[in-house]
PDBQT receptor file of N, H, CA, C and O in Angstrom, charges set to zero:
ATOM      1  N   MET A   1       0.849  -1.164   0.000  1.00  0.00    +0.000 N 
ATOM      2  CA  MET A   1       0.000   0.000   0.000  1.00  0.00    +0.000 C 
ATOM      3  C   MET A   1       0.904   1.239   0.000  1.00  0.00    +0.000 C 
ATOM      4  O   MET A   1       1.969   1.241   0.617  1.00  0.00    +0.000 OA
ATOM      5  N   ALA A   2       0.474   2.265  -0.683  1.00  0.00    +0.000 N 
ATOM      6  H   ALA A   2      -0.391   2.263  -1.185  1.00  0.00    +0.000 HD
ATOM      7  CA  ALA A   2       1.268   3.469  -0.826  1.00  0.00    +0.000 C 
ATOM      8  C   ALA A   2       1.418   4.228   0.499  1.00  0.00    +0.000 C 
ATOM      9  O   ALA A   2       2.454   4.849   0.736  1.00  0.00    +0.000 OA
ATOM     10  N   PHE A   3       0.411   4.186   1.348  1.00  0.00    +0.000 N 
ATOM     11  H   PHE A   3      -0.430   3.682   1.155  1.00  0.00    +0.000 HD
ATOM     12  CA  PHE A   3       0.465   4.884   2.630  1.00  0.00    +0.000 C 
ATOM     13  C   PHE A   3      -0.428   4.149   3.620  1.00  0.00    +0.000 C 
ATOM     14  O   PHE A   3      -1.374   3.474   3.213  1.00  0.00    +0.000 OA
ATOM     15  N   PRO A   4      -0.145   4.268   4.905  1.00  0.00    +0.000 N 
ATOM     16  CA  PRO A   4      -0.983   3.580   5.897  1.00  0.00    +0.000 C 
ATOM     17  C   PRO A   4      -2.375   4.210   5.975  1.00  0.00    +0.000 C 
ATOM     18  O   PRO A   4      -2.524   5.429   5.882  1.00  0.00    +0.000 OA
ATOM     19  N   VAL A   5      -3.370   3.376   6.143  1.00  0.00    +0.000 N 
ATOM     20  H   VAL A   5      -3.249   2.386   6.218  1.00  0.00    +0.000 HD
ATOM     21  CA  VAL A   5      -4.748   3.845   6.284  1.00  0.00    +0.000 C 
ATOM     22  C   VAL A   5      -4.959   4.234   7.740  1.00  0.00    +0.000 C 
ATOM     23  O   VAL A   5      -4.670   3.443   8.638  1.00  0.00    +0.000 OA
ATOM     24  N   PRO A   6      -5.457   5.438   7.985  1.00  0.00    +0.000 N 
ATOM     25  CA  PRO A   6      -5.694   5.874   9.362  1.00  0.00    +0.000 C 
ATOM     26  C   PRO A   6      -6.654   4.929  10.079  1.00  0.00    +0.000 C 
ATOM     27  O   PRO A   6      -7.577   4.387   9.470  1.00  0.00    +0.000 OA
ATOM     28  N   SER A   7      -6.431   4.743  11.348  1.00  0.00    +0.000 N 
ATOM     29  H   SER A   7      -5.682   5.183  11.842  1.00  0.00    +0.000 HD
ATOM     30  CA  SER A   7      -7.214   3.787  12.130  1.00  0.00    +0.000 C 
ATOM     31  C   SER A   7      -8.679   4.199  12.290  1.00  0.00    +0.000 C 
ATOM     32  O   SER A   7      -9.523   3.342  12.555  1.00  0.00    +0.000 OA
ATOM     33  N   HIS A   8      -9.005   5.484  12.138  1.00  0.00    +0.000 N 
ATOM     34  H   HIS A   8      -8.320   6.180  11.923  1.00  0.00    +0.000 HD
ATOM     35  CA  HIS A   8     -10.393   5.918  12.320  1.00  0.00    +0.000 C 
ATOM     36  C   HIS A   8     -11.263   5.641  11.089  1.00  0.00    +0.000 C 
ATOM     37  O   HIS A   8     -12.484   5.778  11.166  1.00  0.00    +0.000 OA
ATOM     38  N   LEU A   9     -10.662   5.255   9.953  1.00  0.00    +0.000 N 
ATOM     39  H   LEU A   9      -9.670   5.144   9.891  1.00  0.00    +0.000 HD
ATOM     40  CA  LEU A   9     -11.442   4.964   8.757  1.00  0.00    +0.000 C 
ATOM     41  C   LEU A   9     -11.932   3.521   8.787  1.00  0.00    +0.000 C 
ATOM     42  O   LEU A   9     -11.235   2.631   9.273  1.00  0.00    +0.000 OA
ATOM     43  N   PRO A  10     -13.131   3.297   8.265  1.00  0.00    +0.000 N 
ATOM     44  CA  PRO A  10     -13.648   1.920   8.269  1.00  0.00    +0.000 C 
ATOM     45  C   PRO A  10     -12.842   1.036   7.322  1.00  0.00    +0.000 C 
ATOM     46  O   PRO A  10     -12.362   1.492   6.284  1.00  0.00    +0.000 OA
ATOM     47  N   ARG A  11     -12.704  -0.203   7.686  1.00  0.00    +0.000 N 
ATOM     48  H   ARG A  11     -13.094  -0.573   8.529  1.00  0.00    +0.000 HD
ATOM     49  CA  ARG A  11     -11.985  -1.168   6.870  1.00  0.00    +0.000 C 
ATOM     50  C   ARG A  11     -12.945  -1.842   5.911  1.00  0.00    +0.000 C 
ATOM     51  O   ARG A  11     -14.135  -1.967   6.200  1.00  0.00    +0.000 OA
ATOM     52  N   LYS A  12     -12.433  -2.274   4.780  1.00  0.00    +0.000 N 
ATOM     53  H   LYS A  12     -11.466  -2.172   4.546  1.00  0.00    +0.000 HD
ATOM     54  CA  LYS A  12     -13.237  -3.005   3.822  1.00  0.00    +0.000 C 
ATOM     55  C   LYS A  12     -13.558  -4.378   4.400  1.00  0.00    +0.000 C 
ATOM     56  O   LYS A  12     -12.693  -5.038   4.976  1.00  0.00    +0.000 OA
ATOM     57  N   ALA A  13     -14.792  -4.795   4.243  1.00  0.00    +0.000 N 
ATOM     58  H   ALA A  13     -15.495  -4.259   3.775  1.00  0.00    +0.000 HD
ATOM     59  CA  ALA A  13     -15.198  -6.111   4.747  1.00  0.00    +0.000 C 
ATOM     60  C   ALA A  13     -14.431  -7.202   4.008  1.00  0.00    +0.000 C 
ATOM     61  O   ALA A  13     -14.131  -7.073   2.822  1.00  0.00    +0.000 OA
ATOM     62  N   ALA A  14     -14.123  -8.263   4.720  1.00  0.00    +0.000 N 
ATOM     63  H   ALA A  14     -14.366  -8.368   5.684  1.00  0.00    +0.000 HD
ATOM     64  CA  ALA A  14     -13.386  -9.377   4.127  1.00  0.00    +0.000 C 
ATOM     65  C   ALA A  14     -14.219 -10.029   3.031  1.00  0.00    +0.000 C 
ATOM     66  O   ALA A  14     -15.407 -10.298   3.208  1.00  0.00    +0.000 OA
ATOM     67  N   SER A  15     -13.581 -10.273   1.911  1.00  0.00    +0.000 N 
ATOM     68  H   SER A  15     -12.616 -10.054   1.767  1.00  0.00    +0.000 HD
ATOM     69  CA  SER A  15     -14.261 -10.897   0.783  1.00  0.00    +0.000 C 
ATOM     70  C   SER A  15     -14.384 -12.396   1.016  1.00  0.00    +0.000 C 
ATOM     71  O   SER A  15     -13.548 -12.999   1.689  1.00  0.00    +0.000 OA
ATOM     72  N   GLN A  16     -15.418 -12.984   0.464  1.00  0.00    +0.000 N 
ATOM     73  H   GLN A  16     -16.097 -12.494  -0.082  1.00  0.00    +0.000 HD
ATOM     74  CA  GLN A  16     -15.671 -14.400   0.677  1.00  0.00    +0.000 C 
ATOM     75  C   GLN A  16     -15.183 -15.275  -0.479  1.00  0.00    +0.000 C 
ATOM     76  O   GLN A  16     -15.214 -16.501  -0.373  1.00  0.00    +0.000 OA
ATOM     77  N   ASP A  17     -14.731 -14.663  -1.587  1.00  0.00    +0.000 N 
ATOM     78  H   ASP A  17     -14.706 -13.667  -1.673  1.00  0.00    +0.000 HD
ATOM     79  CA  ASP A  17     -14.335 -15.505  -2.700  1.00  0.00    +0.000 C 
ATOM     80  C   ASP A  17     -12.935 -16.083  -2.463  1.00  0.00    +0.000 C 
ATOM     81  O   ASP A  17     -12.126 -15.507  -1.736  1.00  0.00    +0.000 OA
ATOM     82  N   ILE A  18     -12.673 -17.211  -3.079  1.00  0.00    +0.000 N 
ATOM     83  H   ILE A  18     -13.330 -17.679  -3.670  1.00  0.00    +0.000 HD
ATOM     84  CA  ILE A  18     -11.441 -17.956  -2.829  1.00  0.00    +0.000 C 
ATOM     85  C   ILE A  18     -10.205 -17.186  -3.282  1.00  0.00    +0.000 C 
ATOM     86  O   ILE A  18      -9.179 -17.217  -2.602  1.00  0.00    +0.000 OA
ATOM     87  N   SER A  19     -10.285 -16.512  -4.393  1.00  0.00    +0.000 N 
ATOM     88  H   SER A  19     -11.118 -16.487  -4.945  1.00  0.00    +0.000 HD
ATOM     89  CA  SER A  19      -9.100 -15.801  -4.881  1.00  0.00    +0.000 C 
ATOM     90  C   SER A  19      -8.697 -14.687  -3.917  1.00  0.00    +0.000 C 
ATOM     91  O   SER A  19      -7.508 -14.468  -3.684  1.00  0.00    +0.000 OA
ATOM     92  N   SER A  20      -9.668 -13.992  -3.364  1.00  0.00    +0.000 N 
ATOM     93  H   SER A  20     -10.634 -14.169  -3.554  1.00  0.00    +0.000 HD
ATOM     94  CA  SER A  20      -9.348 -12.932  -2.399  1.00  0.00    +0.000 C 
ATOM     95  C   SER A  20      -8.740 -13.506  -1.128  1.00  0.00    +0.000 C 
ATOM     96  O   SER A  20      -7.829 -12.914  -0.549  1.00  0.00    +0.000 OA
ATOM     97  N   ARG A  21      -9.244 -14.663  -0.690  1.00  0.00    +0.000 N 
ATOM     98  H   ARG A  21      -9.984 -15.143  -1.160  1.00  0.00    +0.000 HD
ATOM     99  CA  ARG A  21      -8.678 -15.287   0.507  1.00  0.00    +0.000 C 
ATOM    100  C   ARG A  21      -7.237 -15.718   0.264  1.00  0.00    +0.000 C 
ATOM    101  O   ARG A  21      -6.373 -15.507   1.115  1.00  0.00    +0.000 OA
ATOM    102  N   VAL A  22      -6.973 -16.321  -0.892  1.00  0.00    +0.000 N 
ATOM    103  H   VAL A  22      -7.675 -16.493  -1.584  1.00  0.00    +0.000 HD
ATOM    104  CA  VAL A  22      -5.614 -16.763  -1.192  1.00  0.00    +0.000 C 
ATOM    105  C   VAL A  22      -4.693 -15.561  -1.384  1.00  0.00    +0.000 C 
ATOM    106  O   VAL A  22      -3.555 -15.571  -0.915  1.00  0.00    +0.000 OA
ATOM    107  N   LEU A  23      -5.175 -14.533  -2.067  1.00  0.00    +0.000 N 
ATOM    108  H   LEU A  23      -6.100 -14.525  -2.448  1.00  0.00    +0.000 HD
ATOM    109  CA  LEU A  23      -4.355 -13.334  -2.261  1.00  0.00    +0.000 C 
ATOM    110  C   LEU A  23      -4.029 -12.658  -0.931  1.00  0.00    +0.000 C 
ATOM    111  O   LEU A  23      -2.929 -12.131  -0.762  1.00  0.00    +0.000 OA
ATOM    112  N   SER A  24      -4.959 -12.666   0.004  1.00  0.00    +0.000 N 
ATOM    113  H   SER A  24      -5.852 -13.094  -0.133  1.00  0.00    +0.000 HD
ATOM    114  CA  SER A  24      -4.666 -12.074   1.316  1.00  0.00    +0.000 C 
ATOM    115  C   SER A  24      -3.627 -12.903   2.063  1.00  0.00    +0.000 C 
ATOM    116  O   SER A  24      -2.798 -12.353   2.787  1.00  0.00    +0.000 OA
ATOM    117  N   LYS A  25      -3.669 -14.234   1.889  1.00  0.00    +0.000 N 
ATOM    118  H   LYS A  25      -4.342 -14.681   1.301  1.00  0.00    +0.000 HD
ATOM    119  CA  LYS A  25      -2.645 -15.083   2.500  1.00  0.00    +0.000 C 
ATOM    120  C   LYS A  25      -1.279 -14.796   1.887  1.00  0.00    +0.000 C 
ATOM    121  O   LYS A  25      -0.272 -14.736   2.592  1.00  0.00    +0.000 OA
ATOM    122  N   ILE A  26      -1.257 -14.621   0.577  1.00  0.00    +0.000 N 
ATOM    123  H   ILE A  26      -2.075 -14.670   0.005  1.00  0.00    +0.000 HD
ATOM    124  CA  ILE A  26       0.006 -14.324  -0.111  1.00  0.00    +0.000 C 
ATOM    125  C   ILE A  26       0.563 -12.987   0.360  1.00  0.00    +0.000 C 
ATOM    126  O   ILE A  26       1.756 -12.871   0.641  1.00  0.00    +0.000 OA
ATOM    127  N   SER A  27      -0.292 -11.990   0.445  1.00  0.00    +0.000 N 
ATOM    128  H   SER A  27      -1.261 -12.085   0.216  1.00  0.00    +0.000 HD
ATOM    129  CA  SER A  27       0.183 -10.665   0.845  1.00  0.00    +0.000 C 
ATOM    130  C   SER A  27       0.612 -10.606   2.302  1.00  0.00    +0.000 C 
ATOM    131  O   SER A  27       1.432  -9.766   2.672  1.00  0.00    +0.000 OA
ATOM    132  N   SER A  28       0.064 -11.492   3.139  1.00  0.00    +0.000 N 
ATOM    133  H   SER A  28      -0.603 -12.174   2.838  1.00  0.00    +0.000 HD
ATOM    134  CA  SER A  28       0.444 -11.458   4.544  1.00  0.00    +0.000 C 
ATOM    135  C   SER A  28       1.650 -12.341   4.859  1.00  0.00    +0.000 C 
ATOM    136  O   SER A  28       2.164 -12.309   5.977  1.00  0.00    +0.000 OA
ATOM    137  N   ALA A  29       2.102 -13.124   3.887  1.00  0.00    +0.000 N 
ATOM    138  H   ALA A  29       1.685 -13.149   2.979  1.00  0.00    +0.000 HD
ATOM    139  CA  ALA A  29       3.266 -13.991   4.119  1.00  0.00    +0.000 C 
ATOM    140  C   ALA A  29       4.538 -13.150   4.129  1.00  0.00    +0.000 C 
ATOM    141  O   ALA A  29       4.744 -12.293   3.270  1.00  0.00    +0.000 OA
ATOM    142  N   SER A  30       5.371 -13.409   5.105  1.00  0.00    +0.000 N 
ATOM    143  H   SER A  30       5.203 -14.105   5.803  1.00  0.00    +0.000 HD
ATOM    144  CA  SER A  30       6.642 -12.690   5.166  1.00  0.00    +0.000 C 
ATOM    145  C   SER A  30       7.641 -13.341   4.217  1.00  0.00    +0.000 C 
ATOM    146  O   SER A  30       7.453 -14.482   3.794  1.00  0.00    +0.000 OA
ATOM    147  N   ALA A  31       8.688 -12.620   3.892  1.00  0.00    +0.000 N 
ATOM    148  H   ALA A  31       8.840 -11.694   4.236  1.00  0.00    +0.000 HD
ATOM    149  CA  ALA A  31       9.713 -13.147   2.985  1.00  0.00    +0.000 C 
ATOM    150  C   ALA A  31      10.387 -14.378   3.575  1.00  0.00    +0.000 C 
ATOM    151  O   ALA A  31      10.761 -15.292   2.840  1.00  0.00    +0.000 OA
ATOM    152  N   LYS A  32      10.544 -14.410   4.891  1.00  0.00    +0.000 N 
ATOM    153  H   LYS A  32      10.240 -13.668   5.488  1.00  0.00    +0.000 HD
ATOM    154  CA  LYS A  32      11.187 -15.558   5.534  1.00  0.00    +0.000 C 
ATOM    155  C   LYS A  32      10.285 -16.788   5.543  1.00  0.00    +0.000 C 
ATOM    156  O   LYS A  32      10.775 -17.916   5.491  1.00  0.00    +0.000 OA
ATOM    157  N   ALA A  33       8.983 -16.582   5.608  1.00  0.00    +0.000 N 
ATOM    158  H   ALA A  33       8.584 -15.666   5.650  1.00  0.00    +0.000 HD
ATOM    159  CA  ALA A  33       8.036 -17.701   5.662  1.00  0.00    +0.000 C 
ATOM    160  C   ALA A  33       7.754 -18.271   4.281  1.00  0.00    +0.000 C 
ATOM    161  O   ALA A  33       7.288 -19.405   4.162  1.00  0.00    +0.000 OA
ATOM    162  N   LEU A  34       8.031 -17.502   3.239  1.00  0.00    +0.000 N 
ATOM    163  H   LEU A  34       8.409 -16.581   3.335  1.00  0.00    +0.000 HD
ATOM    164  CA  LEU A  34       7.713 -17.924   1.886  1.00  0.00    +0.000 C 
ATOM    165  C   LEU A  34       8.641 -19.048   1.436  1.00  0.00    +0.000 C 
ATOM    166  O   LEU A  34       9.862 -18.899   1.435  1.00  0.00    +0.000 OA
ATOM    167  N   ASN A  35       8.047 -20.166   1.056  1.00  0.00    +0.000 N 
ATOM    168  H   ASN A  35       7.054 -20.287   1.056  1.00  0.00    +0.000 HD
ATOM    169  CA  ASN A  35       8.815 -21.296   0.534  1.00  0.00    +0.000 C 
ATOM    170  C   ASN A  35       7.943 -22.068  -0.448  1.00  0.00    +0.000 C 
ATOM    171  O   ASN A  35       6.774 -21.739  -0.651  1.00  0.00    +0.000 OA
ATOM    172  N   ALA A  36       8.526 -23.101  -1.054  1.00  0.00    +0.000 N 
ATOM    173  H   ALA A  36       9.475 -23.369  -0.888  1.00  0.00    +0.000 HD
ATOM    174  CA  ALA A  36       7.813 -23.867  -2.073  1.00  0.00    +0.000 C 
ATOM    175  C   ALA A  36       6.589 -24.574  -1.506  1.00  0.00    +0.000 C 
ATOM    176  O   ALA A  36       5.563 -24.672  -2.179  1.00  0.00    +0.000 OA
ATOM    177  N   ASP A  37       6.686 -25.061  -0.290  1.00  0.00    +0.000 N 
ATOM    178  H   ASP A  37       7.520 -24.981   0.257  1.00  0.00    +0.000 HD
ATOM    179  CA  ASP A  37       5.546 -25.760   0.317  1.00  0.00    +0.000 C 
ATOM    180  C   ASP A  37       4.365 -24.826   0.528  1.00  0.00    +0.000 C 
ATOM    181  O   ASP A  37       3.218 -25.197   0.279  1.00  0.00    +0.000 OA
ATOM    182  N   LEU A  38       4.647 -23.624   0.984  1.00  0.00    +0.000 N 
ATOM    183  H   LEU A  38       5.579 -23.323   1.186  1.00  0.00    +0.000 HD
ATOM    184  CA  LEU A  38       3.586 -22.642   1.204  1.00  0.00    +0.000 C 
ATOM    185  C   LEU A  38       2.935 -22.259  -0.124  1.00  0.00    +0.000 C 
ATOM    186  O   LEU A  38       1.710 -22.190  -0.222  1.00  0.00    +0.000 OA
ATOM    187  N   ALA A  39       3.751 -22.010  -1.140  1.00  0.00    +0.000 N 
ATOM    188  H   ALA A  39       4.746 -22.066  -1.062  1.00  0.00    +0.000 HD
ATOM    189  CA  ALA A  39       3.217 -21.669  -2.457  1.00  0.00    +0.000 C 
ATOM    190  C   ALA A  39       2.396 -22.831  -3.021  1.00  0.00    +0.000 C 
ATOM    191  O   ALA A  39       1.347 -22.616  -3.628  1.00  0.00    +0.000 OA
ATOM    192  N   ALA A  40       2.874 -24.057  -2.818  1.00  0.00    +0.000 N 
ATOM    193  H   ALA A  40       3.726 -24.232  -2.325  1.00  0.00    +0.000 HD
ATOM    194  CA  ALA A  40       2.142 -25.230  -3.298  1.00  0.00    +0.000 C 
ATOM    195  C   ALA A  40       0.788 -25.354  -2.602  1.00  0.00    +0.000 C 
ATOM    196  O   ALA A  40      -0.187 -25.788  -3.215  1.00  0.00    +0.000 OA
ATOM    197  N   SER A  41       0.724 -24.979  -1.338  1.00  0.00    +0.000 N 
ATOM    198  H   SER A  41       1.516 -24.626  -0.840  1.00  0.00    +0.000 HD
ATOM    199  CA  SER A  41      -0.558 -25.052  -0.626  1.00  0.00    +0.000 C 
ATOM    200  C   SER A  41      -1.550 -24.044  -1.195  1.00  0.00    +0.000 C 
ATOM    201  O   SER A  41      -2.748 -24.322  -1.255  1.00  0.00    +0.000 OA
ATOM    202  N   TRP A  42      -1.065 -22.879  -1.614  1.00  0.00    +0.000 N 
ATOM    203  H   TRP A  42      -0.092 -22.653  -1.566  1.00  0.00    +0.000 HD
ATOM    204  CA  TRP A  42      -1.953 -21.892  -2.234  1.00  0.00    +0.000 C 
ATOM    205  C   TRP A  42      -2.456 -22.390  -3.579  1.00  0.00    +0.000 C 
ATOM    206  O   TRP A  42      -3.634 -22.236  -3.901  1.00  0.00    +0.000 OA
ATOM    207  N   VAL A  43      -1.564 -22.987  -4.365  1.00  0.00    +0.000 N 
ATOM    208  H   VAL A  43      -0.607 -23.111  -4.103  1.00  0.00    +0.000 HD
ATOM    209  CA  VAL A  43      -1.970 -23.523  -5.664  1.00  0.00    +0.000 C 
ATOM    210  C   VAL A  43      -2.992 -24.641  -5.473  1.00  0.00    +0.000 C 
ATOM    211  O   VAL A  43      -3.984 -24.711  -6.197  1.00  0.00    +0.000 OA
ATOM    212  N   ALA A  44      -2.749 -25.508  -4.503  1.00  0.00    +0.000 N 
ATOM    213  H   ALA A  44      -1.942 -25.451  -3.914  1.00  0.00    +0.000 HD
ATOM    214  CA  ALA A  44      -3.680 -26.603  -4.232  1.00  0.00    +0.000 C 
ATOM    215  C   ALA A  44      -5.044 -26.067  -3.808  1.00  0.00    +0.000 C 
ATOM    216  O   ALA A  44      -6.077 -26.608  -4.204  1.00  0.00    +0.000 OA
ATOM    217  N   GLU A  45      -5.048 -25.021  -3.015  1.00  0.00    +0.000 N 
ATOM    218  H   GLU A  45      -4.209 -24.582  -2.694  1.00  0.00    +0.000 HD
ATOM    219  CA  GLU A  45      -6.310 -24.421  -2.572  1.00  0.00    +0.000 C 
ATOM    220  C   GLU A  45      -7.081 -23.842  -3.757  1.00  0.00    +0.000 C 
ATOM    221  O   GLU A  45      -8.299 -23.997  -3.844  1.00  0.00    +0.000 OA
ATOM    222  N   LEU A  46      -6.376 -23.179  -4.663  1.00  0.00    +0.000 N 
ATOM    223  H   LEU A  46      -5.387 -23.053  -4.593  1.00  0.00    +0.000 HD
ATOM    224  CA  LEU A  46      -7.030 -22.638  -5.852  1.00  0.00    +0.000 C 
ATOM    225  C   LEU A  46      -7.521 -23.761  -6.765  1.00  0.00    +0.000 C 
ATOM    226  O   LEU A  46      -8.622 -23.679  -7.310  1.00  0.00    +0.000 OA
ATOM    227  N   ASP A  47      -6.710 -24.812  -6.936  1.00  0.00    +0.000 N 
ATOM    228  H   ASP A  47      -5.815 -24.879  -6.493  1.00  0.00    +0.000 HD
ATOM    229  CA  ASP A  47      -7.124 -25.947  -7.761  1.00  0.00    +0.000 C 
ATOM    230  C   ASP A  47      -8.382 -26.604  -7.207  1.00  0.00    +0.000 C 
ATOM    231  O   ASP A  47      -9.293 -26.945  -7.962  1.00  0.00    +0.000 OA
ATOM    232  N   ALA A  48      -8.433 -26.781  -5.901  1.00  0.00    +0.000 N 
ATOM    233  H   ALA A  48      -7.694 -26.504  -5.288  1.00  0.00    +0.000 HD
ATOM    234  CA  ALA A  48      -9.610 -27.388  -5.279  1.00  0.00    +0.000 C 
ATOM    235  C   ALA A  48     -10.845 -26.520  -5.490  1.00  0.00    +0.000 C 
ATOM    236  O   ALA A  48     -11.938 -27.034  -5.730  1.00  0.00    +0.000 OA
ATOM    237  N   ALA A  49     -10.671 -25.219  -5.401  1.00  0.00    +0.000 N 
ATOM    238  H   ALA A  49      -9.783 -24.802  -5.205  1.00  0.00    +0.000 HD
ATOM    239  CA  ALA A  49     -11.803 -24.313  -5.601  1.00  0.00    +0.000 C 
ATOM    240  C   ALA A  49     -12.304 -24.367  -7.039  1.00  0.00    +0.000 C 
ATOM    241  O   ALA A  49     -13.508 -24.291  -7.284  1.00  0.00    +0.000 OA
ATOM    242  N   ILE A  50     -11.381 -24.499  -7.990  1.00  0.00    +0.000 N 
ATOM    243  H   ILE A  50     -10.403 -24.561  -7.791  1.00  0.00    +0.000 HD
ATOM    244  CA  ILE A  50     -11.784 -24.598  -9.393  1.00  0.00    +0.000 C 
ATOM    245  C   ILE A  50     -12.560 -25.884  -9.626  1.00  0.00    +0.000 C 
ATOM    246  O   ILE A  50     -13.573 -25.886 -10.326  1.00  0.00    +0.000 OA
ATOM    247  N   LEU A  51     -12.086 -26.977  -9.039  1.00  0.00    +0.000 N 
ATOM    248  H   LEU A  51     -11.263 -26.975  -8.471  1.00  0.00    +0.000 HD
ATOM    249  CA  LEU A  51     -12.771 -28.254  -9.210  1.00  0.00    +0.000 C 
ATOM    250  C   LEU A  51     -14.177 -28.232  -8.619  1.00  0.00    +0.000 C 
ATOM    251  O   LEU A  51     -15.075 -28.897  -9.134  1.00  0.00    +0.000 OA
ATOM    252  N   GLU A  52     -14.372 -27.479  -7.550  1.00  0.00    +0.000 N 
ATOM    253  H   GLU A  52     -13.643 -26.939  -7.132  1.00  0.00    +0.000 HD
ATOM    254  CA  GLU A  52     -15.670 -27.393  -6.891  1.00  0.00    +0.000 C 
ATOM    255  C   GLU A  52     -16.605 -26.379  -7.550  1.00  0.00    +0.000 C 
ATOM    256  O   GLU A  52     -17.803 -26.360  -7.269  1.00  0.00    +0.000 OA
ATOM    257  N   SER A  53     -16.066 -25.553  -8.410  1.00  0.00    +0.000 N 
ATOM    258  H   SER A  53     -15.093 -25.568  -8.638  1.00  0.00    +0.000 HD
ATOM    259  CA  SER A  53     -16.873 -24.475  -8.984  1.00  0.00    +0.000 C 
ATOM    260  C   SER A  53     -17.635 -24.936 -10.217  1.00  0.00    +0.000 C 
ATOM    261  O   SER A  53     -17.457 -26.049 -10.712  1.00  0.00    +0.000 OA
ATOM    262  N   LYS A  54     -18.479 -24.049 -10.687  1.00  0.00    +0.000 N 
ATOM    263  H   LYS A  54     -18.623 -23.145 -10.285  1.00  0.00    +0.000 HD
ATOM    264  CA  LYS A  54     -19.239 -24.305 -11.902  1.00  0.00    +0.000 C 
ATOM    265  C   LYS A  54     -18.391 -24.074 -13.146  1.00  0.00    +0.000 C 
ATOM    266  O   LYS A  54     -18.787 -24.452 -14.249  1.00  0.00    +0.000 OA
ATOM    267  N   VAL A  55     -17.242 -23.465 -12.975  1.00  0.00    +0.000 N 
ATOM    268  H   VAL A  55     -16.921 -23.158 -12.079  1.00  0.00    +0.000 HD
ATOM    269  CA  VAL A  55     -16.379 -23.124 -14.100  1.00  0.00    +0.000 C 
ATOM    270  C   VAL A  55     -15.638 -24.354 -14.616  1.00  0.00    +0.000 C 
ATOM    271  O   VAL A  55     -15.310 -24.419 -15.801  1.00  0.00    +0.000 OA
ATOM    272  N   HIS A  56     -15.373 -25.318 -13.760  1.00  0.00    +0.000 N 
ATOM    273  H   HIS A  56     -15.639 -25.265 -12.798  1.00  0.00    +0.000 HD
ATOM    274  CA  HIS A  56     -14.554 -26.471 -14.128  1.00  0.00    +0.000 C 
ATOM    275  C   HIS A  56     -15.044 -27.195 -15.382  1.00  0.00    +0.000 C 
ATOM    276  O   HIS A  56     -14.226 -27.461 -16.262  1.00  0.00    +0.000 OA
ATOM    277  N   PRO A  57     -16.334 -27.532 -15.516  1.00  0.00    +0.000 N 
ATOM    278  CA  PRO A  57     -16.786 -28.212 -16.742  1.00  0.00    +0.000 C 
ATOM    279  C   PRO A  57     -16.558 -27.356 -17.993  1.00  0.00    +0.000 C 
ATOM    280  O   PRO A  57     -16.253 -27.884 -19.062  1.00  0.00    +0.000 OA
ATOM    281  N   CYS A  58     -16.704 -26.067 -17.859  1.00  0.00    +0.000 N 
ATOM    282  H   CYS A  58     -16.952 -25.638 -16.990  1.00  0.00    +0.000 HD
ATOM    283  CA  CYS A  58     -16.482 -25.175 -18.996  1.00  0.00    +0.000 C 
ATOM    284  C   CYS A  58     -15.024 -25.180 -19.421  1.00  0.00    +0.000 C 
ATOM    285  O   CYS A  58     -14.724 -25.118 -20.613  1.00  0.00    +0.000 OA
ATOM    286  N   LEU A  59     -14.120 -25.254 -18.459  1.00  0.00    +0.000 N 
ATOM    287  H   LEU A  59     -14.364 -25.305 -17.490  1.00  0.00    +0.000 HD
ATOM    288  CA  LEU A  59     -12.706 -25.285 -18.786  1.00  0.00    +0.000 C 
ATOM    289  C   LEU A  59     -12.366 -26.532 -19.589  1.00  0.00    +0.000 C 
ATOM    290  O   LEU A  59     -11.551 -26.478 -20.510  1.00  0.00    +0.000 OA
ATOM    291  N   ASN A  60     -12.990 -27.655 -19.242  1.00  0.00    +0.000 N 
ATOM    292  H   ASN A  60     -13.652 -27.698 -18.494  1.00  0.00    +0.000 HD
ATOM    293  CA  ASN A  60     -12.745 -28.875 -19.998  1.00  0.00    +0.000 C 
ATOM    294  C   ASN A  60     -13.252 -28.772 -21.419  1.00  0.00    +0.000 C 
ATOM    295  O   ASN A  60     -12.666 -29.366 -22.325  1.00  0.00    +0.000 OA
ATOM    296  N   CYS A  61     -14.324 -28.034 -21.638  1.00  0.00    +0.000 N 
ATOM    297  H   CYS A  61     -14.800 -27.552 -20.903  1.00  0.00    +0.000 HD
ATOM    298  CA  CYS A  61     -14.894 -27.886 -22.989  1.00  0.00    +0.000 C 
ATOM    299  C   CYS A  61     -14.001 -27.044 -23.897  1.00  0.00    +0.000 C 
ATOM    300  O   CYS A  61     -13.876 -27.343 -25.085  1.00  0.00    +0.000 OA
ATOM    301  N   ILE A  62     -13.384 -26.005 -23.358  1.00  0.00    +0.000 N 
ATOM    302  H   ILE A  62     -13.485 -25.763 -22.393  1.00  0.00    +0.000 HD
ATOM    303  CA  ILE A  62     -12.604 -25.106 -24.206  1.00  0.00    +0.000 C 
ATOM    304  C   ILE A  62     -11.128 -25.459 -24.282  1.00  0.00    +0.000 C 
ATOM    305  O   ILE A  62     -10.406 -24.882 -25.095  1.00  0.00    +0.000 OA
ATOM    306  N   THR A  63     -10.660 -26.390 -23.461  1.00  0.00    +0.000 N 
ATOM    307  H   THR A  63     -11.247 -26.859 -22.801  1.00  0.00    +0.000 HD
ATOM    308  CA  THR A  63      -9.251 -26.738 -23.464  1.00  0.00    +0.000 C 
ATOM    309  C   THR A  63      -8.757 -27.192 -24.843  1.00  0.00    +0.000 C 
ATOM    310  O   THR A  63      -7.671 -26.777 -25.248  1.00  0.00    +0.000 OA
ATOM    311  N   PRO A  64      -9.500 -28.022 -25.579  1.00  0.00    +0.000 N 
ATOM    312  CA  PRO A  64      -9.014 -28.435 -26.906  1.00  0.00    +0.000 C 
ATOM    313  C   PRO A  64      -8.824 -27.272 -27.872  1.00  0.00    +0.000 C 
ATOM    314  O   PRO A  64      -8.046 -27.376 -28.820  1.00  0.00    +0.000 OA
ATOM    315  N   MET A  65      -9.528 -26.166 -27.642  1.00  0.00    +0.000 N 
ATOM    316  H   MET A  65     -10.160 -26.081 -26.872  1.00  0.00    +0.000 HD
ATOM    317  CA  MET A  65      -9.403 -25.003 -28.524  1.00  0.00    +0.000 C 
ATOM    318  C   MET A  65      -8.039 -24.348 -28.389  1.00  0.00    +0.000 C 
ATOM    319  O   MET A  65      -7.614 -23.619 -29.285  1.00  0.00    +0.000 OA
ATOM    320  N   TYR A  66      -7.356 -24.592 -27.299  1.00  0.00    +0.000 N 
ATOM    321  H   TYR A  66      -7.701 -25.184 -26.571  1.00  0.00    +0.000 HD
ATOM    322  CA  TYR A  66      -6.046 -23.984 -27.095  1.00  0.00    +0.000 C 
ATOM    323  C   TYR A  66      -5.002 -24.944 -27.557  1.00  0.00    +0.000 C 
ATOM    324  O   TYR A  66      -3.810 -24.644 -27.481  1.00  0.00    +0.000 OA
TER     325      TYR A  66
């Protein structure tokens, strides 16, 4: 963030979508904590969300086009 947000301003409500949750985990990870296992857990979480979503069947339909 370019500048700290003053404490008296309201905070944005936490988003419920999976990408926002994973992105917040990525942004809160420190440089020392970042490793391949942690990154793999984020990828696995996103993969699981895709498999559970309505988008997954559509991805299988358009994959041959690429």
